[in-house]
C-alpha positions in Angstrom: 0.1 0.0 0.2 1.6 3.3 -1.1 1.2 6.6 1.3 -0.7 8.2 -1.7 -4.1 6.1 -2.1 -3.9 5.8 2.1 -6.8 7.9 3.7 -6.6 6.9 7.4 -3.6 4.8 9.1 -3.6 3.5 12.5 -0.1 2.7 13.8 0.3 0.8 17.5 -2.5 2.7 18.7 -3.2 1.9 22.4 -6.1 3.7 24.4 -6.9 3.8 28.0 -10.1 4.4 29.3 -9.6 5.0 33.5 -7.8 2.3 34.6 -8.7 -0.1 31.7 -6.6 -0.9 28.6 -8.8 -1.4 26.0 -6.7 -1.1 22.5 -3.0 -3.0 22.5 -1.6 -1.8 19.5 -4.2 -1.6 16.8 -2.8 -0.7 13.0 -4.1 -1.1 10.1 -4.9 1.4 7.1 -8.3 2.2 4.9 -7.4 3.4 1.5 -9.3 6.4 -0.4 -12.2 4.9 -2.5 -12.8 1.6 -0.6 -15.3 0.4 1.9 -13.1 -1.1 5.0 -14.9 -3.6 7.7 -14.2 -3.3 11.1 -14.9 -7.0 12.3 -15.1 -8.7 15.2 -17.0 -10.6 18.4 -18.9 -7.9 20.7 -16.3 -6.2 23.2 -13.2 -6.3 20.7 -12.8 -2.5 20.8 -14.3 -1.6 17.7 -16.2 1.1 18.9 -12.9 2.4 20.9 -11.2 2.3 17.9 -13.3 4.9 16.2 -14.0 7.1 19.1 -10.1 7.2 19.3 -9.9 7.9 15.7 -12.3 11.4 16.4 -10.2 12.2 19.4 -13.4 11.3 21.7 -10.9 8.7 23.2 -7.1 10.2 24.1 -4.6 7.4 22.1 -2.0 6.9 25.3 0.6 5.5 22.4 0.8 5.1 18.8 -0.3 7.5 16.0 -3.4 7.8 14.2 -3.0 9.7 10.5 -5.1 11.0 8.4 -3.8 12.2 4.6 -0.6 11.6 6.0 -0.6 14.3 9.1 -1.2 13.3 12.4 -4.5 13.6 14.3 -3.4 12.2 17.6 -4.0 14.4 20.5 -6.3 17.0 18.3 -9.8 18.4 19.6 -12.8 16.6 18.2 -13.7 19.6 16.3 -10.4 19.9 14.7 -10.5 16.1 13.2 -14.0 16.6 11.9 -12.9 19.7 10.8 -10.1 18.0 8.2 -13.1 16.2 6.4 -14.1 13.1 8.6 -17.7 12.4 9.9 -18.6 10.0 12.6 -22.0 7.9 12.3 -21.9 6.4 16.2 -24.3 3.2 17.3 -26.3 5.8 19.3 -26.9 7.6 16.0 -26.6 11.3 17.7 -29.5 13.1 16.1 -31.5 15.9 17.9 -35.3 14.5 18.5 -36.5 17.8 19.1 -35.2 19.5 16.3 -36.6 19.0 12.9 -35.0 16.6 10.2 -33.9 19.7 8.3 -32.8 21.3 11.2 -30.7 18.1 11.9 -29.0 18.8 8.3 -28.2 22.5 8.8 -26.5 21.9 12.0 -24.1 19.3 10.2 -23.7 21.4 7.5 -20.5 23.8 8.2 -21.2 26.1 5.3 -24.7 26.6 6.1 -26.4 28.8 8.8 -29.9 28.0 7.5 -31.9 25.5 5.4 -31.9 27.8 2.3 -27.8 27.8 2.0 -27.9 23.9 2.2 -26.4 22.8 -1.6 -30.0 22.3 -3.2 -27.8 19.8 -5.5 -26.6 17.5 -3.2 -29.8 17.9 -1.0 -31.8 16.2 -3.9 -29.1 13.4 -4.3 -29.6 12.7 -0.5 -33.0 12.4 -0.6 -32.8 9.9 -4.1 -30.4 7.8 -1.1 -32.8 8.1 1.6 -36.9 9.3 0.1 -38.3 9.3 3.4 -36.2 12.2 4.9 -37.5 14.4 2.2 -41.1 13.1 3.1 -40.7 14.0 6.6 -38.3 16.8 5.9 -40.3 19.3 8.8 -41.5 16.7 11.5 -39.1 16.7 14.5 -36.6 13.8 14.2 -37.7 12.2 17.5 -41.2 11.1 15.6 -38.8 8.8 12.8 -38.8 5.3 13.1 -35.7 3.8 14.0 -34.5 3.1 10.7 -35.3 6.5 9.6 -33.4 7.9 12.7 -30.8 6.1 11.3 -30.9 7.3 7.6 -31.0 11.1 9.2 -27.9 9.9 10.7 -25.8 8.9 8.0 -27.5 11.5 5.7 -26.1 14.3 7.9 -22.2 12.6 7.7 -22.8 13.4 3.9 -24.4 16.6 3.4 -21.4 18.0 2.1 -18.3 16.1 1.0 -16.4 14.0 3.5 -13.2 12.4 3.5 -13.9 9.7 5.3 -17.0 8.2 7.0 -16.5 6.3 10.0 -19.8 4.3 11.1 -20.9 2.1 13.8 -23.2 -0.7 13.4 -25.7 1.4 11.4 -27.8 -2.2 10.7 -28.1 -2.6 14.4 -31.8 -3.5 15.4 -33.0 -2.8 11.8 -36.0 -4.8 9.8 -34.3 -6.3 7.0 -36.2 -4.3 4.4 -34.3 -1.5 6.1 -31.2 -2.5 6.1 -31.6 -3.6 2.2 -32.3 0.3 1.4 -29.0 1.0 3.4 -26.7 -1.0 1.9 -28.5 0.4 -1.6 -27.8 3.9 -0.1 -24.0 2.8 0.8 -23.5 0.7 -2.6 -24.3 4.1 -4.2 -21.6 6.0 -1.7 -19.3 3.4 -2.7 -19.8 4.3 -7.1 -19.1 8.1 -5.7 -15.6 6.7 -4.6 -16.6 8.0 -0.7 -14.1 6.7 1.6 -15.4 4.7 4.2 -15.1 2.4 7.9 -17.5 0.6 8.7 -17.7 -1.3 11.9 -21.3 -4.0 11.3 -22.5 -7.2 12.8 -24.9 -7.8 9.7 -22.3 -10.2 7.8 -24.6 -10.1 4.9 -24.3 -6.2 4.5 -19.9 -6.6 5.4 -20.1 -9.2 2.6 -21.8 -7.2 0.1 -19.9 -4.0 1.0 -16.6 -4.2 2.2 -13.8 -4.1 -0.3 -11.2 -4.8 2.4 -11.4 -6.2 6.0 -9.6 -5.6 9.5 -10.3 -7.9 11.9 -10.3 -7.4 15.9 -9.8 -9.3 19.1 -9.1 -8.4 22.8 -8.3 -4.8 21.7 -6.0 -5.5 18.5 -5.9 -6.2 14.8 -5.8 -9.8 14.0 -6.0 -10.2 10.5 -6.5 -7.5 7.5 -7.2 -8.2 4.0 -9.6 -8.3 1.2 -13.5 -8.7 2.6 -13.7 -11.6 -0.3 -11.1 -13.4 1.1 -12.9 -13.9 4.4 -16.4 -14.1 2.9 -14.8 -17.0 0.8 -12.7 -18.8 3.8 -15.4 -20.8 6.6 -12.0 -21.5 8.0 -10.9 -18.5 8.3 -14.4 -16.9 9.2 -14.3 -19.9 12.2 -10.9 -18.7 13.4 -11.4 -15.2 13.9 -14.7 -14.8 14.4 -15.9 -18.0 15.8 -19.1 -18.3 13.0 -19.2 -19.0 9.7 -20.6 -15.8 7.2 -22.5 -18.3 5.0 -25.1 -19.0 8.0 -25.6 -15.2 8.6 -27.1 -13.8 5.1 
């Protein structure tokens, strides 16, 4: 892998939360224009990795580099300002605000709805039609799937160099997951770079170009998603399950 096509690189990252040592030398890279899946059992350290990248938890050792520059130790707003968007598992939407107001808050270049990029807004509505339908509704009244769509849409309301997305399909119906897969595939066609934590292995197999598998706070495998999806022995060894039974 060359430096030129590497958007994000973690090298020997350790993270402590209070007395707990959560990440133990995490190292992997995310290439430009690809979807990199971050997989692993519950408690493996995937969410901590995303939060460490965003500066929400501080790396106690190692380095996090974005477009060749270290972002370790930067404040979260400064990291976001460099073009990284984070969609947490909790979604983080503002329930009392309308869908429109949630968009405006996420758009750094817009102070009100009239300043949103109209062409990009129509593109997002093409991905998530329900958001146009409920544009003036309080976000808290949306269904779980619609809230997840809003969370992702806010992250892409302006072009971002990197999206970090934590378990977007969790708790959603299969039809909504299919809609999300379609939307992420469209983002892939736009050459959007994504680091995606996901427990739905159908989604992982459908979207992933590359994969990093975590266990006990460390990356234990990196490679192509297709290689992992085609090798049940490797799946059993790394994840303790077969992707074939998670369709």
